[in-house]
C-alpha positions in Angstrom: -21.3 6.2 -30.2 -23.3 3.2 -31.5 -25.9 1.9 -29.1 -26.9 -1.8 -29.1 -29.0 -4.1 -26.9 -28.0 -7.3 -25.1 -29.8 -9.4 -27.7 -27.9 -7.7 -30.5 -24.7 -8.2 -28.7 -25.5 -11.9 -28.1 -26.2 -12.2 -31.8 -23.0 -10.4 -32.7 -21.0 -12.7 -30.4 -22.2 -15.7 -32.3 -20.7 -14.3 -35.5 -17.0 -15.1 -36.0 -14.7 -12.2 -35.3 -17.4 -9.6 -34.5 -16.4 -9.4 -30.9 -13.3 -7.6 -32.1 -15.3 -4.8 -33.7 -17.0 -3.4 -30.6 -14.8 -0.4 -30.0 -16.7 2.7 -29.0 -20.1 1.0 -28.6 -22.7 2.1 -26.1 -23.4 -0.8 -23.7 -24.4 1.4 -20.8 -27.0 0.2 -18.3 -27.4 -3.3 -19.9 -27.5 -6.7 -18.3 -24.3 -8.3 -19.5 -23.9 -10.6 -16.6 -22.4 -14.1 -17.2 -21.5 -13.4 -20.8 -18.3 -14.6 -22.4 -16.5 -11.5 -23.7 -13.1 -13.0 -23.5 -10.5 -11.2 -25.7 -13.3 -8.8 -26.8 -12.1 -5.4 -28.3 -14.0 -2.8 -26.3 -11.7 0.2 -26.3 -13.5 3.4 -25.5 -16.8 1.6 -25.1 -19.4 3.0 -22.7 -20.3 0.3 -20.2 -21.3 2.6 -17.4 -23.8 1.3 -14.9 -24.0 -2.1 -16.7 -24.4 -5.4 -14.9 -21.2 -7.4 -15.7 -21.3 -9.7 -12.7 -19.6 -13.0 -13.4 -18.8 -11.9 -17.0 -15.7 -13.3 -18.6 -13.6 -10.3 -19.8 -10.3 -12.2 -19.6 -7.7 -10.8 -22.0 -10.2 -8.2 -23.3 -9.1 -4.7 -24.5 -10.9 -2.0 -22.6 -8.5 0.9 -23.0 -10.2 4.2 -22.1 -13.5 2.4 -21.6 -16.2 3.9 -19.2 -17.0 1.2 -16.6 -18.0 3.7 -13.9 -20.8 2.4 -11.5 -20.5 -1.0 -13.1 -21.3 -4.2 -11.2 -18.3 -6.5 -11.8 -18.5 -8.6 -8.7 -16.9 -12.0 -9.5 -16.0 -11.0 -13.0 -12.9 -12.3 -14.8 -10.7 -9.5 -15.9 -7.4 -11.4 -15.8 -4.8 -10.0 -18.2 -7.4 -7.5 -19.6 -6.1 -4.1 -20.7 -7.9 -1.3 -18.8 -5.3 1.3 -19.2 -6.9 4.7 -18.8 -10.3 3.2 -18.1 -12.9 4.8 -15.8 -13.9 2.4 -13.0 -15.0 5.1 -10.5 -17.4 3.6 -8.0 -17.4 0.2 -9.7 -18.2 -2.9 -7.8 -15.3 -5.4 -8.2 -15.7 -7.7 -5.1 -13.8 -11.0 -5.5 -13.1 -10.1 -9.2 -10.3 -12.0 -10.9 -7.8 -9.3 -12.0 -4.4 -11.1 -12.1 -1.9 -9.4 -14.4 -4.5 -6.8 -15.4 -3.3 -3.5 -16.9 -4.7 -0.5 -15.1 -2.1 2.2 -15.8 -3.6 5.6 -15.1 -7.0 4.1 -14.6 -9.6 5.8 -12.4 -10.9 3.7 -9.5 -12.0 6.3 -7.0 -14.3 4.8 -4.3 -14.3 1.5 -6.2 -15.1 -1.6 -4.2 -12.3 -4.1 -4.7 -12.7 -6.2 -1.5 -11.1 -9.6 -1.8 -10.2 -8.9 -5.5 -7.3 -10.9 -7.0 -4.8 -8.3 -8.3 -1.5 -10.2 -8.1 1.0 -8.8 -10.6 -1.5 -6.2 -11.7 -0.1 -3.0 -13.2 -1.7 0.0 -11.4 1.1 2.6 -12.1 -0.4 6.1 -11.7 -3.9 4.7 -11.0 -6.2 6.7 -8.8 -7.6 4.5 -6.0 -8.5 7.3 -3.7 -11.0 6.1 -1.0 -11.3 2.7 -2.7 -11.9 -0.4 -0.6 -9.2 -3.0 -1.1 -10.0 -4.9 2.1 -8.4 -8.4 2.1 -7.4 -7.9 -1.6 -4.5 -9.8 -3.0 -1.9 -7.4 -4.6 1.1 -9.7 -4.4 3.9 -8.4 -6.7 1.6 -5.7 -8.1 2.9 -2.4 -9.5 1.3 0.5 -7.6 4.2 3.0 -8.2 3.0 6.6 -8.2 -0.6 5.5 -7.5 -3.1 7.6 -5.5 -4.4 5.6 -2.5 -5.4 8.5 -0.2 -7.9 7.4 2.5 -8.1 3.9 0.8 -9.0 0.9 2.9 -6.4 -1.9 2.6 -7.2 -3.6 5.9 -5.7 -7.1 5.9 -4.6 -6.9 2.3 -1.7 -8.9 0.9 1.0 -6.9 -0.8 4.2 -9.0 -0.5 6.7 -7.9 -3.1 4.5 -5.0 -4.3 6.0 -1.8 -5.8 4.5 1.3 -4.1 7.3 3.7 -4.8 6.1 7.3 -4.5 2.6 6.1 -3.9 0.3 8.4 -2.0 -1.2 6.5 0.9 -2.1 9.5 3.1 -4.6 8.6 5.8 -5.1 5.1 4.3 -6.0 2.1 6.5 -3.2 -0.4 6.1 -3.8 -2.2 9.4 -2.8 -5.9 9.5 -1.7 -5.7 5.9 1.3 -7.6 4.6 4.0 -5.7 2.7 6.8 -8.2 3.2 9.7 -7.5 0.8 7.8 -4.6 -0.8 9.0 -1.2 -2.0 7.5 1.9 -0.4 10.5 4.2 -1.0 9.4 7.9 -1.0 5.8 6.9 -0.4 3.5 9.2 1.4 2.2 7.4 4.5 1.5 10.4 6.6 -1.2 9.7 9.2 -1.7 6.2 7.8 -2.9 3.4 10.0 -0.3 0.6 9.9 -1.3 -0.9 13.3 -0.1 -4.6 13.4 1.0 -4.5 9.7 3.9 -6.6 8.5 6.7 -4.7 6.8 9.4 -7.3 7.2 12.4 -6.5 4.9 10.3 -3.7 3.3 12.1 -0.8 1.7 10.8 2.6 3.1 13.8 4.8 2.3 12.8 8.5 2.4 9.2 7.6 3.0 6.9 10.0 4.8 5.4 8.5 7.9 4.7 11.7 9.9 2.0 10.9 12.5 1.5 7.4 11.2 0.2 4.6 13.5 2.8 1.9 13.6 1.8 0.4 16.9 2.9 -3.3 17.2 4.0 -3.2 13.5 6.6 -5.7 12.3 9.4 -3.6 10.8 12.1 -6.2 11.3 15.0 -5.7 8.9 13.1 -2.9 7.1 15.1 -0.1 5.5 13.8 3.2 6.8 16.9 5.2 5.9 16.1 8.9 5.8 12.4 8.3 6.5 10.3 11.0 8.2 8.7 9.5 11.3 8.1 12.8 13.2 5.4 12.2 15.9 4.8 8.6 14.7 3.1 6.2 17.1 5.5 3.2 17.3 4.9 1.7 20.7 5.6 -2.0 20.8 6.8 -2.0 17.2 9.4 -4.5 16.3 12.4 -2.8 14.5 14.9 -5.6 15.1 17.9 -5.1 12.8 16.0 -2.3 10.9 18.0 0.5 9.2 16.9 3.9 10.5 20.1 5.9 9.6 19.4 9.6 9.2 15.7 9.0 10.0 13.7 11.8 11.6 12.1 10.4 14.8 11.5 13.6 16.6 8.6 13.3 19.1 8.0 9.7 18.0 6.5 7.3 20.6 8.8 4.3 20.7 7.8 3.2 24.1 8.3 -0.6 24.5 9.6 -0.9 21.0 12.2 -3.5 20.0 15.2 -1.7 18.4 17.8 -4.5 19.0 20.6 -4.2 16.6 18.9 -1.4 14.7 21.0 1.1 12.9 20.1 4.6 14.2 23.3 6.3 13.1 22.7 10.0 12.5 19.0 9.6 13.4 17.2 12.5 15.1 15.5 11.1 18.3 15.1 14.4 20.1 12.1 14.5 22.3 11.3 10.9 21.4 9.7 8.5 23.9 12.0 5.5 24.3 10.8 4.4 27.7 11.0 0.7 28.1 12.5 0.3 24.6 15.0 -2.4 23.8 18.1 -1.0 22.2 20.5 -3.9 22.8 23.3 -3.7 20.3 21.8 -0.8 18.5 24.0 1.6 16.5 23.6 5.2 17.8 26.7 6.8 16.2 26.0 10.6 16.0 22.3 10.0 16.8 20.5 12.9 18.5 18.8 11.9 21.8 18.3 15.4 23.1 15.5 15.5 25.7 14.5 11.9 24.8 12.8 9.8 27.5 14.9 6.7 28.1 13.2 5.5 31.3 13.9 1.8 31.8 15.3 1.6 28.2 17.7 -1.3 27.6 21.0 0.1 26.2 23.2 -2.9 26.8 26.0 -3.4 24.2 25.4 0.1 22.9 28.2 2.5 22.0 27.2 6.1 22.9 30.4 7.8 21.7 29.5 10.9 19.6 25.8 10.5 20.6 24.0 13.7 21.6 22.5 13.3 25.0 21.8 16.9 26.2 18.9 17.2 28.7 18.3 13.5 28.3 17.0 11.7 31.3 18.9 8.4 31.9 16.9 7.5 35.0 16.3 3.8 35.2 18.3 3.0 32.0 20.0 -0.4 31.9 23.6 0.4 31.4 25.3 -3.0 31.7 28.0 -3.4 29.1 27.3 0.1 27.7 30.2 1.9 26.2 30.7 5.7 26.3 
């Protein structure tokens, strides 16, 4: 791999067309801050531990490049091609990365706080333990991505595609997933406290033991989702679809389930004390041993609902149909 200095690079950049002949060069540990490398061809280049703060890499080709431990805070990577690149432990705070290509890229423990990643392609990317706090990922593609133990606190992901993404133990508190797709995603033990998942698709998602306290799940589709032991007290599930969902041992105390579709759902041993189920559909739902103390079941049809060993003490039964 050819090794050059910043001075040699600056000289090369002043020569017409040379910027497109930098594939495979060794630029590791150099101060490359504030340079204009727009549209540069740096495939497979070694830029590890280099200072690229404020550098313009918009539209650059960096496929398979090594950018591990790089300082890229405030850099412009909009529309750059970083497919398969190594950005492990890179610093990318407030970086501009709109429409960037990061398919199968490595971003383990990278710092992407407040980064702009709208419409970015992160399919199959590894973002394990990365910090994406307050990042903008609107309409981004994160399908099949690894986000285990990642921090997405207060991040914006409306319309984002996270199908089959692994978000096990991740911090998603107060994040916005409105209209996004989390079908078949692994959200086991994830923190979704006070997050917004309005009209979000979560079909067959795994939310075992997840924290969904005070979460907005209005009109969300959770058909066939696994919510065993999930903490869902005060969650808003108005008009949500929970058909065939597994809610065994889930804590739904004080939750709003008005007009929710719970047909065929398993709510055995669930805590529904104080829950609002007005107009909910419970056709063939299993409420065996569920706690319904002070639950509001007005306008609910309980025909074909399994209620064995279920305490109905204090339940509001006005207009309830058996």
